[in-house]
C-alpha positions in Angstrom: 0.0 0.1 0.0 1.1 3.6 -0.7 0.4 6.6 1.6 -1.0 9.6 0.1 -2.1 13.0 0.9 -4.7 15.2 -0.6 -2.9 17.7 -3.0 -5.4 19.4 -4.3 -9.1 19.6 -5.8 -9.4 20.9 -9.3 -12.4 21.9 -11.2 -13.3 19.9 -14.3 -13.7 21.9 -17.5 -15.3 19.0 -19.2 -18.0 18.6 -16.6 -19.8 19.7 -13.2 -17.3 17.1 -11.7 -14.1 17.9 -9.2 -11.0 16.2 -9.6 -9.3 15.1 -6.3 -5.4 14.7 -6.5 -3.9 12.1 -4.1 0.0 12.7 -3.9 2.2 9.6 -3.1 4.2 10.8 0.2 7.9 11.2 -0.9 6.9 11.3 -4.8 5.6 13.4 -7.6 3.1 10.6 -8.5 -0.5 11.7 -8.4 -3.7 9.6 -8.6 -6.8 11.9 -9.9 -10.0 10.8 -8.9 -13.1 12.5 -10.2 -15.8 13.3 -7.2 -18.9 15.2 -7.0 -19.1 18.8 -6.3 -20.5 18.7 -2.9 -17.9 15.9 -1.6 -15.4 18.2 -3.1 -16.9 21.3 -1.1 -16.9 19.1 2.1 -13.1 18.1 1.9 -12.2 21.5 0.9 -14.1 22.8 4.0 -12.0 21.0 6.2 -8.8 21.2 4.7 -9.2 24.9 4.8 -10.2 24.5 8.6 -13.5 26.4 8.0 -15.7 26.3 11.0 -19.6 26.0 10.4 -22.3 26.3 12.9 -23.8 22.7 12.4 -22.0 19.6 11.4 -21.9 18.4 7.5 -23.0 14.7 6.8 -19.1 13.7 7.2 -18.9 15.3 10.6 -21.9 13.6 11.7 -20.6 10.1 10.5 -17.3 10.8 12.3 -19.3 11.9 15.6 -21.3 8.9 15.3 -18.7 6.6 15.2 -16.6 8.1 18.1 -19.8 8.2 20.3 -20.2 4.9 19.7 -16.9 4.2 21.0 -15.3 3.6 17.5 -12.3 5.1 15.8 -11.4 5.9 12.0 -8.1 4.0 11.8 -7.5 4.8 8.2 -9.1 4.6 4.7 -8.0 2.9 1.7 -8.6 3.3 -2.2 -8.5 -0.2 -2.6 -9.7 -1.0 -6.4 -10.1 0.6 -9.9 -13.0 -1.3 -11.9 -14.5 -0.1 -15.1 -13.0 3.6 -14.7 -14.8 3.5 -11.1 -12.8 3.8 -7.9 -13.5 2.0 -5.0 -12.7 2.5 -1.3 -13.0 1.2 2.4 -13.1 2.8 5.7 -11.4 1.0 8.5 -13.0 1.6 11.8 -11.8 0.0 15.1 -14.6 -0.9 17.4 -14.8 -3.3 20.1 -11.7 -4.8 19.5 -12.4 -5.5 15.9 -11.4 -3.7 12.7 -14.2 -3.4 10.2 -13.7 -2.3 6.7 -16.8 -0.7 5.6 -17.3 0.0 1.6 -17.5 3.4 0.8 -17.0 5.7 -2.4 -13.5 7.4 -2.1 -14.8 10.9 -1.8 -16.7 10.0 1.2 -13.9 8.1 2.5 -11.7 11.0 1.9 -13.8 13.4 3.5 -14.1 11.3 6.6 -10.4 10.9 6.8 -9.5 14.7 6.7 -12.2 15.0 9.6 -10.6 12.1 11.5 -7.0 13.4 11.0 -6.2 9.7 9.7 -3.9 8.2 7.2 -5.0 7.8 3.2 -3.6 4.6 1.3 -4.0 3.5 -2.0 -3.3 -0.1 -3.1 -0.3 -0.4 -5.1 -1.9 -1.7 -8.3 -4.1 1.3 -8.1 -1.7 3.6 -7.5 0.3 2.3 -10.6 -2.6 3.9 -12.7 -1.5 7.3 -11.1 0.6 10.0 -13.4 3.8 11.8 -12.7 3.4 15.3 -14.2 6.3 17.0 -16.2 7.9 19.4 -14.3 8.0 22.0 -16.8 7.1 21.9 -20.6 11.0 22.5 -21.3 11.4 19.1 -20.0 9.0 17.5 -22.6 10.6 15.8 -25.5 10.1 17.3 -28.8 7.9 14.3 -29.9 5.7 14.8 -26.8 5.3 18.6 -28.1 4.3 17.4 -31.7 0.5 17.5 -31.1 0.7 21.1 -30.2 2.8 22.0 -32.9 0.4 20.2 -35.3 -2.5 22.3 -33.9 -0.7 25.4 -34.3 0.4 24.7 -37.5 -3.5 24.4 -38.8 -4.6 27.7 -37.5 -5.3 30.4 -40.0 -4.6 33.5 -38.1 -5.6 35.7 -41.2 -9.3 34.4 -40.8 -9.4 35.0 -37.1 -11.6 38.0 -36.3 -10.1 41.1 -34.4 -11.5 42.2 -30.9 
């Protein structure tokens, strides 16, 4: 398993979804996961340490687990099947460890509230990406798609504004 942290939450320009970026600790490798806007907001509120007058759903879940004598131990993004990520929440309760199925977005929202580690299974993290540090680091072949696009532009026909 790979330990990760929430690097950032980005807005998708293609849909109403958000993308949470999980960064491998000690590495540049990122795992992007599409999540809904409400879950993104719940995670961002906690990461920014914004105090709300009433608990949100993930606060409520954390409070219930704690009041029942349990403790969130960690969460794990454990699978990627048919472009869908899966996760579970590990809760210690009554001398047992329970693995509770959850959407990654809900599991992460709970993890940031409970201040517990976030893990990703090795085979899932293998789907991650390592961003180029700088466009100047890209190979000439990697830039060919941009060059081809620019070469097709007819700047004489572009309207002036």
